[in-house]
N, C-alpha and C positions, 0 to 999 in steps of 0.2 A: 411278869413278862410284859414288855411294852408293846405298843401298837405295831411297830415294824416287825418285831419278832412274831407277833400273832399273824401278821399278813404272810410272812415267809412260811410259817407253819401251815397256814391254810393253803398256800400254793403247793407246798410239798404233799399235803394230804390229797389235794385234788389231782395232782400228777399221779400219785399212787393209784387212785381210783381209775383214772384214765388208762394207765398202763395195764391194769388188771382186767379191763373191759367191763367194769361195773357201770350201771346206768347213771346218768347225771342226777337222777332223783335221789341218790344216796347222800347228797350234799347235806351236812349236818347244820348248816347255818341258815337262819331265817331270811326270808326274801328281802327284807329291808337292810340287812347287814352288809357293810363293806367287805367283811370277811368272805361273804358268799361270792362276791365278785372276784376276789383273789382266788378262792377255791376253784371257781369256774375257769379262770385264766390258766391255772395249773392243769386242770382237767383237759381243756381244749388243746393246750400245747402238747400234752402227752398223747392225746388221741391223734393229732396231726402227725406226730413223729411215728407213732405206731402204724398209721395208715401208709405213710411214706415208706417205711421199712417193709411193709407187706407188698407194696407196689414194686419195690426194687427186687424182692424175692421172686416175683412172678416173671 
C-alpha cells in the first residue's frame, strides 16, 4: 500500500472513531507520524459532523 492509500485509510479509521464517540486517545499512530495527522483530521471532521447533526436534532 502506498502513502496516499495509507493516508486515506488513516482518515477513514479516524472518522470511524469519531463517529462512534471514541476518545481521541485511541489513535494507533505515533506522535511523530504523518498518519496521525491524517487520523486526527478524519476524527475531527466526523466529530464536527456528529455535533452538527445533534444540534439540528435539538
